[in-house]
C-alpha positions as CSV (number, residue, x, y, z in Angstrom):
1,M,107.9,144.7,58.6
2,D,110.7,144.0,61.1
3,Y,111.6,144.5,64.8
4,D,112.6,148.1,64.5
5,E,109.7,149.2,62.5
6,V,107.3,147.5,65.0
7,M,109.1,149.3,67.9
8,R,109.1,152.5,65.9
9,R,105.2,152.2,65.7
10,V,104.9,151.2,69.2
11,A,106.7,154.6,70.2
12,A,104.5,156.5,67.8
13,I,101.1,155.5,69.3
14,S,102.2,155.0,73.0
15,P,101.3,158.6,73.9
16,E,97.8,158.3,72.5
17,L,97.3,155.1,74.3
18,A,98.4,156.6,77.5
19,E,96.1,159.4,77.1
20,H,93.2,157.1,76.8
21,A,94.3,154.6,79.6
22,R,91.9,155.9,82.2
23,N,89.1,156.0,79.7
24,C,89.5,152.4,79.1
25,D,89.0,151.6,82.7
26,D,86.0,153.7,82.9
27,A,84.4,152.2,79.8
28,R,85.5,148.7,81.0
29,Q,86.9,147.9,77.4
30,V,89.4,149.3,75.3
31,V,88.1,152.5,73.8
32,P,87.6,152.6,70.0
33,E,90.4,155.3,69.6
34,S,93.0,153.1,71.1
35,M,91.8,149.8,69.4
36,R,91.9,151.5,66.0
37,A,95.3,152.9,66.7
38,M,96.7,149.3,67.4
39,I,94.8,147.9,64.3
40,D,96.2,150.6,62.1
41,A,99.7,150.1,63.3
42,G,99.4,146.4,62.3
43,F,100.1,145.1,65.7
44,F,97.6,142.1,65.7
45,R,99.3,141.0,62.5
46,I,102.8,140.7,64.2
47,P,102.2,136.9,65.2
48,Q,99.8,136.1,62.3
49,P,100.7,133.7,59.5
50,R,102.3,135.3,56.6
51,R,100.2,133.3,54.2
52,T,97.2,135.2,55.5
53,G,98.5,138.8,55.4
54,G,100.4,138.6,58.8
55,Y,103.9,139.4,59.4
56,E,104.9,136.2,61.1
57,L,107.4,137.9,63.1
58,S,109.2,136.4,66.3
59,L,107.5,136.1,69.6
60,R,110.3,138.3,71.0
61,T,109.2,141.0,68.6
62,F,105.4,140.5,69.6
63,D,106.2,140.3,73.5
64,D,108.4,143.4,73.3
65,A,105.6,145.3,71.8
66,V,103.2,144.0,74.2
67,T,105.5,145.2,77.2
68,R,106.1,148.7,75.7
69,L,102.4,149.1,75.0
70,S,101.6,148.0,78.4
71,Q,103.7,150.7,79.9
72,A,101.4,153.2,78.2
73,C,98.1,151.5,78.6
74,P,97.9,148.2,80.6
75,S,94.4,147.3,79.1
76,S,95.5,147.8,75.5
77,G,98.6,145.9,76.0
78,W,96.6,142.9,77.5
79,V,94.1,142.8,74.8
80,L,96.8,142.9,72.2
81,M,98.6,140.1,74.1
82,V,95.5,137.8,74.3
83,M,94.0,138.4,70.8
84,G,97.5,138.3,69.4
85,A,98.2,134.9,71.0
86,H,94.8,133.6,69.3
87,H,96.1,135.0,66.0
88,W,99.2,132.9,66.5
89,C,97.4,129.9,67.5
90,L,95.6,130.0,64.1
91,G,98.9,129.1,62.5
92,S,98.3,125.6,63.6
93,F,94.7,125.3,62.4
94,P,93.8,123.9,59.0
95,E,94.5,126.3,56.2
96,E,90.8,126.5,55.2
97,G,90.0,127.8,58.7
98,Q,93.0,130.4,58.7
99,D,91.7,131.6,55.4
100,E,88.2,132.0,56.5
101,V,89.3,134.1,59.5
102,F,91.9,136.3,57.7
103,G,91.1,135.9,54.0
104,N,91.2,138.9,51.6
105,G,93.6,140.7,53.9
106,R,90.9,141.0,56.7
107,D,91.8,142.1,60.3
108,G,90.0,139.1,61.5
109,L,90.3,140.0,65.2
110,V,90.1,137.0,67.5
111,A,89.2,137.0,71.2
112,G,88.6,134.1,73.4
113,T,89.7,131.9,76.1
114,L,92.1,128.9,75.7
115,S,90.9,127.0,78.9
116,W,88.4,124.1,78.2
117,Q,85.5,125.5,80.1
118,G,82.8,124.4,77.5
119,T,82.2,121.2,75.8
120,A,82.5,120.0,72.1
121,H,80.3,117.1,70.9
122,P,81.8,115.4,67.8
123,V,79.3,115.3,64.9
124,D,79.4,114.7,61.1
125,R,81.9,117.1,59.7
126,G,82.5,119.1,62.9
127,Y,81.4,119.7,66.5
128,R,78.5,121.0,68.4
129,V,79.8,123.5,71.0
130,E,78.1,124.7,74.1
131,G,79.0,126.2,77.6
132,R,80.1,129.4,79.2
133,W,83.6,130.7,79.1
134,Q,85.1,133.4,81.4
135,F,87.9,136.0,80.9
136,C,87.2,136.7,77.1
137,S,89.5,139.8,76.8
138,G,88.7,142.1,73.9
139,V,85.5,140.4,72.9
140,D,83.7,143.7,72.4
141,H,86.0,144.4,69.5
142,S,86.3,140.9,68.0
143,H,85.0,139.4,64.8
144,W,85.8,135.9,66.0
145,V,86.1,133.9,69.2
146,M,88.5,131.1,70.0
147,L,87.2,128.6,72.6
148,G,88.8,125.6,74.5
149,C,86.4,122.7,74.8
150,A,86.4,119.7,76.9
151,D,85.3,116.2,76.0
152,P,81.7,116.0,77.3
153,K,82.3,112.5,78.8
154,T,85.8,112.7,80.4
155,R,85.8,116.6,80.9
156,G,89.4,116.5,79.6
157,P,90.9,118.7,76.9
158,S,89.3,118.0,73.6
159,V,89.5,120.6,70.8
160,H,89.9,124.4,70.4
161,V,87.5,125.9,68.0
162,V,86.9,129.2,66.3
163,V,83.3,130.7,65.9
164,P,82.0,134.1,64.5
165,R,81.5,136.7,67.2
166,E,77.8,136.9,66.2
167,E,77.1,133.5,67.1
168,I,77.9,133.6,70.7
169,Q,76.4,135.7,73.6
170,V,78.4,138.1,75.7
171,D,77.6,138.4,79.4
172,D,78.9,141.4,81.0
173,T,80.5,140.0,84.2
174,W,83.7,142.1,84.1
175,Y,83.4,144.1,87.4
176,V,86.8,143.7,88.9
177,M,89.6,145.2,90.9
178,G,92.2,145.7,88.0
179,L,92.5,145.6,84.3
180,Q,88.9,146.9,84.0
181,G,89.8,148.1,80.6
182,T,90.3,144.8,79.1
183,G,86.5,143.9,78.9
184,S,87.3,140.3,79.7
185,K,83.7,139.3,79.9
186,D,81.9,135.9,79.9
187,V,80.8,134.5,76.6
188,V,78.0,131.8,76.1
189,A,77.5,129.3,73.3
190,K,74.4,127.3,72.9
191,D,74.7,124.3,70.5
192,I,76.8,126.1,67.8
193,F,78.0,124.0,64.9
194,V,81.7,124.4,64.2
195,P,83.0,122.9,61.0
196,A,86.3,120.7,61.3
197,H,88.3,123.1,59.5
198,R,87.9,125.7,62.4
199,A,89.0,123.2,65.0
200,I,92.2,121.7,66.3
201,D,93.1,119.0,68.8
202,T,94.0,120.6,71.9
203,R,96.9,118.4,72.9
204,M,98.3,118.9,69.5
205,L,98.0,122.7,69.7
206,F,99.7,122.8,73.1
207,A,102.4,120.5,72.2
208,G,103.1,122.5,69.0
209,E,102.7,119.4,66.9
210,S,100.0,120.4,64.3
211,P,100.9,119.2,60.8
212,H,99.6,122.6,59.5
213,A,102.4,124.3,61.5
214,L,104.8,122.9,59.0
215,N,103.2,124.8,56.1
216,H,104.7,128.2,56.9
217,P,108.0,129.7,55.8
218,T,109.0,129.8,59.6
219,N,108.9,127.4,62.4
220,I,107.3,129.7,64.9
221,Y,104.0,127.6,64.9
222,R,105.8,124.6,66.0
223,L,106.3,126.0,69.5
224,S,104.0,125.2,72.3
225,A,100.8,127.3,72.5
226,E,101.1,127.0,76.3
227,A,104.6,128.5,76.3
228,M,103.7,131.2,73.9
229,L,100.8,132.3,76.1
230,C,102.5,132.4,79.4
231,T,105.5,134.3,78.2
232,S,103.1,136.8,76.6
233,A,101.1,137.2,79.8
234,A,104.4,137.9,81.8
235,S,105.5,140.4,79.1
236,A,102.4,142.4,79.6
237,L,102.9,142.5,83.4
238,L,106.6,143.6,82.8
239,G,105.1,146.7,81.2
240,S,102.9,147.5,84.1
241,A,105.9,147.0,86.5
242,K,108.2,149.3,84.4
243,F,105.4,152.0,84.6
244,A,105.1,151.5,88.4
245,L,108.8,151.8,88.7
246,Q,109.1,155.0,86.7
247,T,106.1,156.6,88.5
248,F,107.6,155.7,91.9
249,I,110.9,157.3,91.0
250,E,109.0,160.5,89.8
251,R,106.8,160.6,92.8
252,T,109.6,160.2,95.2
253,R,111.7,163.0,93.8
254,Q,108.8,165.3,94.7
255,R,107.7,163.9,98.1
256,K,108.5,165.3,101.5
257,V,108.5,163.7,104.9
258,I,105.4,165.0,106.6
259,L,107.0,165.5,110.1
260,T,110.4,166.9,109.1
261,G,109.9,168.2,105.5
262,A,113.0,166.4,104.4
263,P,113.2,165.1,100.8
264,K,111.8,161.6,100.8
265,S,114.4,160.8,98.1
266,E,117.0,160.8,100.8
267,H,115.4,158.4,103.0
268,G,117.5,155.2,103.1
269,P,114.5,152.6,103.3
270,T,112.9,154.3,100.3
271,Q,116.1,154.1,98.3
272,V,116.4,150.3,99.3
273,R,112.7,149.7,98.0
274,L,113.7,151.4,94.8
275,A,116.8,149.3,94.3
276,E,115.3,146.0,95.1
277,A,112.3,146.7,92.9
278,E,114.4,147.7,90.0
279,A,116.6,144.7,90.3
280,E,113.6,142.4,90.4
281,I,112.0,144.1,87.1
282,H,115.5,143.8,85.4
283,C,115.6,140.0,86.3
284,V,112.2,139.7,84.6
285,H,113.5,141.3,81.5
286,L,116.5,138.8,81.5
287,L,114.4,135.8,82.3
288,L,112.0,136.6,79.5
289,H,114.6,137.3,77.0
290,G,116.4,134.0,77.9
291,I,113.2,132.2,77.0
292,F,113.0,134.1,73.7
293,D,116.5,133.2,73.1
294,E,115.4,129.4,73.3
295,F,112.4,130.1,71.2
296,D,114.7,131.5,68.5
297,A,117.1,128.6,68.6
298,L,114.3,126.1,68.3
299,V,112.6,128.1,65.5
300,S,115.9,128.3,63.7
301,T,116.6,124.6,63.9
302,G,113.0,123.2,63.9
303,I,113.9,120.9,66.8
304,K,110.7,119.8,68.6
305,F,109.6,121.7,71.4
306,D,109.5,119.1,74.1
307,L,108.1,118.9,77.6
308,A,111.2,120.0,79.3
309,H,111.2,123.2,77.3
310,R,107.5,123.7,77.9
311,A,107.9,123.2,81.7
312,R,110.9,125.6,81.8
313,A,109.2,128.3,79.8
314,K,106.1,128.1,81.9
315,W,107.9,128.2,85.1
316,H,110.2,131.1,84.3
317,A,107.2,133.1,82.9
318,A,105.3,132.4,86.3
319,Y,108.3,133.5,88.2
320,C,108.5,136.6,86.2
321,A,104.9,137.4,87.0
322,E,105.7,136.8,90.7
323,L,108.7,139.1,90.6
324,C,106.6,141.8,89.0
325,R,104.0,141.4,91.8
326,R,106.6,141.6,94.4
327,A,108.2,144.7,92.9
328,V,105.1,146.7,92.5
329,G,103.9,145.6,95.9
330,R,107.2,146.9,97.4
331,L,106.9,150.2,95.7
332,Y,103.3,150.7,96.6
333,G,104.1,150.0,100.2
334,G,106.5,152.7,100.1
335,A,104.4,155.2,98.2
336,G,102.8,156.8,101.3
337,A,99.1,157.3,102.2
338,H,98.1,159.4,99.3
339,A,98.7,156.2,97.0
340,V,95.4,154.8,98.4
341,Y,93.4,157.3,96.5
342,A,91.7,156.4,93.2
343,P,93.6,158.8,91.0
344,S,96.9,157.3,92.1
345,A,98.8,155.8,89.2
346,L,100.6,153.6,91.5
347,Q,97.4,152.3,93.0
348,V,96.3,151.5,89.4
349,A,99.4,149.7,88.7
350,F,99.1,147.7,92.0
351,R,95.7,146.5,91.1
352,N,96.5,145.8,87.4
353,I,99.5,143.7,88.4
354,N,97.6,141.6,91.0
355,V,94.8,140.9,88.6
356,G,97.1,140.1,85.6
357,A,99.3,137.7,87.8
358,Q,96.3,135.7,88.7
359,H,96.1,134.4,84.9
360,A,96.0,130.6,84.8
361,S,98.8,130.3,82.5
362,I,101.3,131.8,84.9
363,D,99.9,130.2,88.1
364,F,102.9,130.2,90.4
365,D,102.1,127.0,92.3
366,S,101.2,124.7,89.4
367,S,104.0,125.9,87.2
368,A,106.6,125.4,90.0
369,E,105.3,121.9,90.5
370,L,105.4,121.0,86.9
371,Y,109.0,122.2,86.5
372,A,110.2,120.5,89.5
373,R,108.6,117.2,88.6
374,E,110.3,117.5,85.1
375,R,113.6,118.3,86.7
376,L,113.2,115.3,89.2
377,G,112.2,113.1,86.5
378,I,108.8,112.3,88.0
379,R,106.2,111.5,85.5
């Protein structure tokens, strides 16, 4: 499996995913047909360790696949992005934990949420985990759930754990304005025991410093989990933004000015909206691929992924998300009154972008502050 084969498979299943995109929104989860198509194409194995049957391909390959699938179905692309990120994170877990999840060639689909919303109490040979976690995308189709846990005393980050799906409760809270089809529901754990081999220190994971990350043929698991997740989230939004741009172009070619009957495509301000939005979306592509270039260089050399790299990747990803939001907002603002109706594809894209851009990993304000403080030498 390589980049070209992944993209060939993306192109092959995109029409099917596009056909079911509205059905995903109606079902408030990725429909079985779309989920099965992505599993059969091997997309969840792209960032998965090779030692467990994955392809262990570059994050550039994974994120480009997420972008293109998100153009076809934003919900499917988002679920691939989130669950794939967890498959990548497992490359830093103890080998016994990796084998338990993915052993014997299983598609051990891992949903979850990386923010430490619940708690983990250290006990003999593991942890007792409890709490509630929000935004568990794809949980309806998962076999396992990855959960970030806080220290019960300090409330600071403690460990990330992986638990069997059947050991947690799903609370269907996912009634939202966009990305309805991701099924990002709450999950609840009540005093679950998690063995130590299915846990990893959170700070070690986020810094890319797990000793288990060294036991792979590539260095991709030595990158920061935080940097990996934020670039992947931005890649999903890029797909939705590209879809919105193409939809706007096609719609504008057909529209007429109501009062005069003149072609809307000849309207100067509409042309400016299109030009600005296209430039912003292209900038997102360039910024993301600049991050991937840096990832590739670090992976090829094995150089430590330090705080400066993490801060830059996080900020650039957050800025990409903001550019996508601005571009789609500009297009939606020029799409006319008919864009407010529920069937409007531009309205759907507008809602999806604004929900996706709220993801904590690409928060604009905190990412900008982190990057600026790093550049100014403020610790």
